[in-house]
VMD Tcl script that draws the C-alpha trace (Angstrom):
set ca {
  {-0.15 -17.04 -36.15}
  {2.24 -14.54 -34.48}
  {5.93 -14.63 -36.04}
  {8.42 -16.05 -33.78}
  {10.31 -13.13 -32.12}
  {14.11 -12.36 -32.25}
  {16.51 -13.77 -29.81}
  {17.45 -10.64 -27.14}
  {20.93 -11.22 -25.56}
  {20.13 -9.14 -21.86}
  {23.04 -8.16 -19.83}
  {22.39 -8.12 -16.10}
  {24.51 -5.63 -13.88}
  {23.86 -6.45 -10.03}
  {23.35 -9.90 -8.32}
  {21.49 -9.18 -5.64}
  {18.19 -10.51 -4.54}
  {15.87 -9.00 -7.25}
  {17.80 -10.62 -9.95}
  {18.45 -13.92 -8.76}
  {15.13 -14.62 -7.45}
  {13.02 -13.07 -10.19}
  {14.42 -11.78 -13.53}
  {17.34 -14.28 -14.08}
  {14.75 -17.35 -13.79}
  {12.48 -15.41 -16.02}
  {14.96 -14.62 -18.74}
  {16.98 -18.00 -18.56}
  {13.36 -19.64 -19.04}
  {12.12 -17.35 -21.94}
  {12.89 -18.59 -25.17}
  {13.19 -14.85 -26.63}
  {15.83 -13.95 -24.41}
  {19.25 -15.28 -23.18}
  {21.66 -13.89 -20.40}
  {24.69 -12.49 -22.11}
  {26.55 -11.97 -18.28}
  {25.87 -11.32 -15.01}
  {28.21 -8.36 -13.24}
  {28.35 -7.26 -10.28}
  {30.58 -5.04 -7.36}
  {31.00 -8.26 -5.67}
  {32.42 -10.45 -8.31}
  {32.63 -13.70 -6.30}
  {28.62 -13.36 -5.47}
  {28.46 -12.36 -9.45}
  {30.61 -15.61 -10.73}
  {28.30 -17.63 -8.26}
  {24.92 -16.56 -9.59}
  {26.11 -16.70 -13.05}
  {27.75 -20.24 -12.59}
  {24.34 -21.34 -10.71}
  {22.20 -20.20 -13.95}
  {24.70 -21.35 -16.09}
  {25.49 -18.20 -18.00}
  {28.94 -16.01 -18.32}
  {30.33 -14.08 -15.53}
  {31.83 -10.54 -16.56}
  {33.98 -8.30 -14.36}
  {32.76 -4.80 -14.20}
  {36.24 -3.26 -16.04}
  {35.15 -5.69 -18.68}
  {31.85 -4.16 -19.29}
  {32.74 -1.54 -22.35}
  {33.92 -4.59 -24.33}
  {30.61 -6.64 -23.62}
  {27.75 -3.84 -23.91}
  {27.60 -3.86 -27.55}
  {27.00 -7.46 -27.63}
  {23.68 -6.68 -25.87}
  {20.23 -5.34 -26.73}
  {19.32 -4.34 -23.26}
  {20.62 -4.37 -19.72}
  {19.02 -4.68 -16.48}
  {20.29 -2.52 -14.08}
  {19.80 -3.79 -10.81}
  {22.24 -1.87 -8.50}
  {21.39 0.80 -5.57}
  {20.13 3.83 -6.60}
  {22.95 5.85 -5.72}
  {25.53 4.19 -7.73}
  {23.81 3.94 -11.11}
  {24.90 7.06 -12.80}
  {28.34 6.11 -13.96}
  {26.42 2.45 -15.59}
  {23.50 4.76 -16.97}
  {26.43 6.97 -18.84}
  {28.16 3.81 -20.28}
  {24.89 2.14 -21.38}
  {24.17 5.00 -22.99}
  {27.43 5.41 -24.93}
  {27.13 1.89 -25.62}
  {23.58 2.63 -27.32}
  {22.05 -0.14 -25.32}
  {18.38 -0.40 -23.81}
  {18.35 0.14 -19.78}
  {15.58 -1.52 -17.85}
  {16.29 0.45 -14.11}
  {14.80 -1.58 -11.10}
  {12.61 0.96 -9.08}
  {12.87 3.73 -7.61}
  {14.60 4.75 -11.09}
  {16.22 8.07 -8.91}
  {16.19 10.14 -5.83}
  {15.72 13.68 -7.42}
  {14.27 15.47 -10.12}
  {17.69 16.16 -11.11}
  {18.92 12.57 -11.10}
  {16.17 11.21 -12.99}
  {15.99 14.30 -15.83}
  {19.90 13.76 -16.09}
  {19.31 9.83 -17.27}
  {16.24 10.99 -19.31}
  {18.48 13.43 -21.53}
  {21.27 10.64 -21.97}
  {18.80 8.27 -23.53}
  {16.05 8.11 -26.51}
  {12.81 7.69 -24.42}
  {12.09 4.35 -25.97}
  {15.27 3.03 -24.45}
  {15.18 3.79 -21.18}
  {12.54 1.87 -18.67}
  {11.65 1.91 -14.84}
  {10.75 -1.77 -13.47}
  {7.03 -0.93 -11.76}
  {6.12 -4.28 -12.62}
  {2.82 -3.78 -10.98}
  {1.66 -1.62 -14.02}
  {1.52 -5.28 -15.80}
  {-0.56 -6.63 -13.47}
  {-4.47 -7.64 -15.04}
  {-5.90 -6.16 -12.23}
  {-4.48 -2.71 -12.66}
  {-4.92 -2.98 -16.68}
  {-8.38 -3.23 -15.35}
  {-8.86 -0.39 -13.26}
  {-6.87 1.50 -15.65}
  {-9.27 0.83 -18.28}
  {-12.76 1.64 -15.66}
  {-10.75 4.88 -14.71}
  {-10.20 5.72 -18.15}
  {-13.83 4.99 -19.77}
  {-15.49 6.02 -16.60}
  {-17.38 2.98 -15.83}
  {-18.12 4.02 -12.08}
  {-17.86 8.07 -12.69}
  {-14.90 10.28 -11.49}
  {-12.78 9.02 -8.35}
  {-13.23 11.18 -5.49}
  {-10.33 9.64 -3.17}
  {-7.32 7.15 -3.14}
  {-5.87 5.31 -0.36}
  {-2.74 3.35 0.19}
  {-1.64 1.22 2.76}
  {1.17 -1.45 2.49}
  {3.45 -3.16 5.20}
  {4.20 -4.94 7.84}
  {6.32 -5.61 11.16}
  {9.45 -7.14 10.17}
  {12.80 -7.53 11.74}
  {16.34 -7.55 10.14}
  {18.19 -10.51 8.90}
  {21.43 -9.19 7.79}
  {21.03 -11.57 5.01}
  {20.93 -9.57 1.76}
  {20.32 -6.39 3.46}
  {18.24 -4.05 1.11}
  {20.30 -0.96 0.19}
  {17.16 1.37 1.32}
  {17.87 -0.22 4.56}
  {20.68 1.53 5.51}
  {22.68 4.39 5.19}
  {20.92 7.66 3.07}
  {19.32 5.76 0.69}
  {15.88 6.15 2.12}
  {13.83 3.78 3.73}
  {9.91 2.53 3.32}
  {9.15 5.08 1.00}
  {11.41 4.11 -1.74}
  {11.36 0.23 -1.11}
  {7.79 -0.16 -0.37}
  {5.85 2.65 -1.10}
  {6.74 3.73 -4.42}
  {4.86 0.90 -6.15}
  {1.79 2.10 -4.57}
  {2.28 5.71 -5.26}
  {3.54 5.12 -8.76}
  {0.19 3.06 -9.33}
  {-1.82 6.19 -7.71}
  {0.12 8.53 -10.99}
  {-0.30 5.72 -13.43}
  {-4.16 4.74 -12.49}
  {-5.28 8.42 -12.52}
  {-2.91 10.58 -15.09}
  {-1.91 12.67 -12.83}
  {1.20 14.89 -13.79}
  {1.88 17.07 -10.59}
  {1.28 16.60 -6.74}
  {0.98 19.15 -3.76}
  {1.87 17.83 0.18}
  {-1.05 18.39 2.59}
  {0.81 16.20 4.94}
  {3.64 14.27 5.43}
  {4.98 12.30 8.59}
  {7.65 9.84 8.99}
  {9.04 7.46 11.93}
  {13.18 7.71 11.68}
  {15.81 5.04 12.31}
  {18.77 7.42 11.85}
  {18.76 8.44 8.21}
  {15.93 5.62 7.21}
  {12.26 5.96 7.24}
  {10.74 2.96 8.78}
  {7.06 4.57 8.78}
  {5.58 6.71 6.41}
  {1.72 8.29 6.39}
  {0.37 11.38 5.21}
  {-1.59 13.16 2.22}
  {-1.01 14.43 -1.03}
  {-3.16 16.04 -3.79}
  {-2.82 14.36 -7.22}
  {-3.12 16.70 -9.77}
  {-4.67 15.97 -13.39}
  {-5.10 18.85 -16.20}
  {-8.52 20.19 -16.41}
  {-9.58 18.09 -13.01}
  {-10.34 18.60 -9.46}
  {-7.24 17.55 -7.49}
  {-7.53 14.26 -5.89}
  {-6.90 13.52 -2.32}
  {-4.45 10.53 -1.91}
  {-4.14 9.16 1.82}
  {-0.96 6.92 2.46}
  {0.65 5.01 5.04}
  {3.77 2.59 4.39}
  {5.03 0.89 7.19}
  {7.94 -1.62 8.77}
  {6.38 -1.34 12.14}
  {3.10 -2.11 11.93}
  {0.66 -4.54 9.45}
  {-1.36 -2.84 6.92}
  {-3.80 -3.85 4.38}
  {-1.44 -4.02 1.35}
  {-3.47 -2.38 -1.36}
  {-4.52 0.86 -2.86}
  {-8.15 1.33 -2.78}
  {-9.83 3.95 -5.42}
  {-13.15 5.82 -4.01}
  {-16.23 6.98 -6.25}
  {-19.48 8.29 -5.15}
  {-21.23 4.73 -5.18}
  {-18.53 2.40 -5.05}
  {-14.82 1.38 -4.55}
  {-12.10 0.04 -6.20}
  {-9.12 -2.35 -4.51}
  {-5.80 -3.19 -5.96}
  {-3.72 -5.52 -4.18}
  {0.01 -5.82 -3.98}
  {0.14 -9.42 -5.03}
  {-0.91 -10.18 -8.81}
  {-3.02 -13.14 -7.61}
  {-5.40 -11.18 -5.99}
  {-8.18 -9.92 -8.53}
  {-9.53 -6.10 -8.42}
  {-12.23 -6.47 -6.30}
  {-15.44 -4.27 -6.48}
  {-17.30 -2.84 -3.15}
  {-19.89 -0.09 -2.33}
  {-23.53 0.90 -0.84}
  {-25.39 -1.63 -2.90}
  {-23.11 -4.50 -3.04}
  {-22.53 -7.26 0.51}
  {-18.62 -7.13 0.89}
  {-16.79 -7.45 -2.42}
  {-17.02 -8.52 -5.92}
  {-13.82 -9.66 -7.74}
  {-13.68 -8.09 -11.13}
  {-11.50 -10.70 -13.10}
  {-9.85 -10.39 -16.53}
  {-7.06 -12.50 -16.67}
  {-6.43 -11.82 -20.75}
  {-5.57 -8.44 -19.57}
  {-2.32 -8.86 -18.00}
  {-0.34 -10.42 -15.35}
  {-1.81 -12.80 -12.46}
  {1.87 -13.88 -11.05}
  {4.69 -12.46 -10.04}
  {6.51 -14.49 -13.13}
  {4.21 -13.30 -15.63}
  {4.94 -9.66 -14.46}
  {8.02 -9.83 -15.05}
  {7.86 -11.20 -18.49}
  {5.87 -8.91 -19.91}
  {7.54 -6.07 -18.14}
  {10.57 -7.17 -20.16}
  {8.27 -7.78 -23.29}
  {7.11 -4.71 -23.03}
  {10.83 -2.96 -22.62}
  {11.87 -4.77 -25.88}
  {8.98 -4.59 -27.82}
  {9.00 -0.89 -27.17}
  {13.08 -0.74 -28.06}
  {12.60 -2.39 -31.05}
  {9.65 0.06 -32.23}
  {11.24 3.10 -31.24}
  {8.28 3.94 -29.14}
  {8.26 4.53 -25.55}
  {6.56 1.92 -23.55}
  {4.15 1.80 -20.50}
  {7.22 1.58 -18.32}
  {8.96 4.13 -19.91}
  {11.19 6.29 -17.52}
  {10.14 9.33 -18.07}
  {6.37 8.56 -17.05}
  {7.61 8.18 -13.01}
  {9.14 11.26 -13.14}
  {6.14 12.60 -11.42}
  {6.95 10.29 -8.62}
  {10.24 10.93 -8.37}
  {9.34 14.73 -7.62}
  {6.95 13.73 -4.99}
  {9.56 11.40 -3.47}
  {12.01 13.80 -2.96}
  {9.53 16.83 -1.71}
  {8.62 13.82 0.92}
  {11.93 12.84 2.06}
  {12.56 16.62 2.46}
  {9.74 17.05 5.06}
}
mol new
graphics top color blue
foreach p $ca { graphics top sphere $p radius 0.5 }
foreach p [lrange $ca 0 end-1] q [lrange $ca 1 end] { graphics top cylinder $p $q radius 0.2 }
display resetview
């Protein structure tokens, strides 16, 4: 029988949509976690969110006093303002789970890595916890279908601005569809194939001021001792896409979908349609499960002193690609 887990006190910096709609519901419903505080630059919003979940609200200026009582902190604030908070968390010896994307530049990413032990800094690419993702990674690692030949990623749809809880990626110089949406599928491409480098073949963006609304192109994923692996991508807020990552082999193809409820599917020359490949025990099949497993991985790694599958160092190659795509 599994031993009862020690309760972890978790702080939440950032009271936006991702904290309100996913992290706080999961953390407050999980017996092995308790929410130590909610803090935000908008003190009124933070107080309202904290009251809604029955947890303490802490003004930002009091963070240095309350951080030592936390085992870990969620950093769910815009990437452009994270640096001083990462420094504060590092100084307090607190594990940090940072929402995606981790950084805008390699220099920014590496500076954060140098401030933390590898097991105390993670990035919230929760799709890595999906049952479909874990099964696909096993298929690739064990060579069930032979070597992969090409990847295709397509996500997005026609959207309109509501003005309510607007994403920081939808304004200023934060980026746009690549950082807000495309980073998930691109991260999976690196995660599944083990690629540690890239070469951009083609990169096109449709810009709305400084914000990219559509990004399309092709890169080569570079793997040690293996041939470069082509990855074609299109991410868009202007037109509908398939919302999947497709991995092509000589005689088959795998398709991973953006939603955890959808299983990994297998198609190919000798199959009619697509066959679902289901292994629910492998990982998350709902969003709530994905975020629960995300926290389990981060906390277990911090306690064991070993980097988790979500370790921030593991997504450094993605940051390098995103940085280059934004300069094209």
